[in-house]
C-alpha positions as CSV (number, residue, x, y, z in Angstrom):
1,M,15.2,7.2,14.8
2,L,14.6,3.4,14.7
3,T,17.2,1.1,13.2
4,D,16.3,-2.4,11.8
5,N,19.3,-4.7,11.8
6,R,17.6,-7.7,10.3
7,K,19.2,-9.1,7.2
8,N,17.3,-8.4,3.9
9,S,15.0,-6.0,5.7
10,A,15.1,-3.5,2.9
11,T,12.2,-3.6,0.5
12,K,12.9,-2.1,-3.0
13,L,10.2,0.2,-4.2
14,T,10.4,0.1,-8.0
15,P,8.8,2.9,-10.1
16,E,6.2,0.4,-11.3
17,I,5.2,-0.5,-7.7
18,A,5.1,3.1,-6.7
19,D,2.8,3.9,-9.6
20,Q,0.5,1.1,-8.7
21,I,0.3,2.3,-5.0
22,A,-0.4,5.8,-6.2
23,L,-3.1,4.5,-8.6
24,A,-4.7,2.6,-5.7
25,L,-4.8,5.8,-3.6
26,Q,-6.1,8.0,-6.3
27,G,-9.6,9.1,-5.7
28,L,-9.9,7.1,-2.5
29,R,-12.0,9.0,0.0
30,F,-13.0,6.3,2.6
31,G,-11.2,3.0,2.7
32,S,-7.7,1.5,2.9
33,V,-4.8,0.3,0.8
34,E,-3.0,-2.8,2.0
35,I,0.5,-3.7,0.7
36,V,1.5,-7.4,1.2
37,I,5.2,-8.1,1.3
38,H,6.9,-11.6,1.3
39,D,10.6,-12.0,1.6
40,G,11.2,-8.3,1.2
41,K,9.2,-8.0,-2.1
42,V,5.8,-6.5,-2.7
43,V,3.6,-9.3,-3.9
44,Q,0.1,-7.8,-3.7
45,I,-1.7,-4.5,-3.4
46,E,-5.3,-4.5,-2.1
47,R,-7.7,-1.5,-2.3
48,R,-10.8,-1.4,-0.1
49,E,-13.3,1.4,-0.7
50,K,-16.3,2.3,1.4
51,L,-19.2,4.2,-0.1
52,R,-20.9,6.6,2.3
53,F,-24.3,8.1,1.7
54,D,-25.9,11.1,3.5
55,S,-29.0,10.1,5.5
56,K,-31.1,13.1,4.5
């Protein structure tokens, strides 16, 4: 188990932020979700989606 002893290292995850993260993940098949944190607070959520096509 890792322990982080830095002051203010805890990031609060509010229900609203959790809902937005879940929404960003919903239906995502190929891609990524990036969560940007500044001073222990979530300030941005980015969703990148890749569309893949069969080469038949």
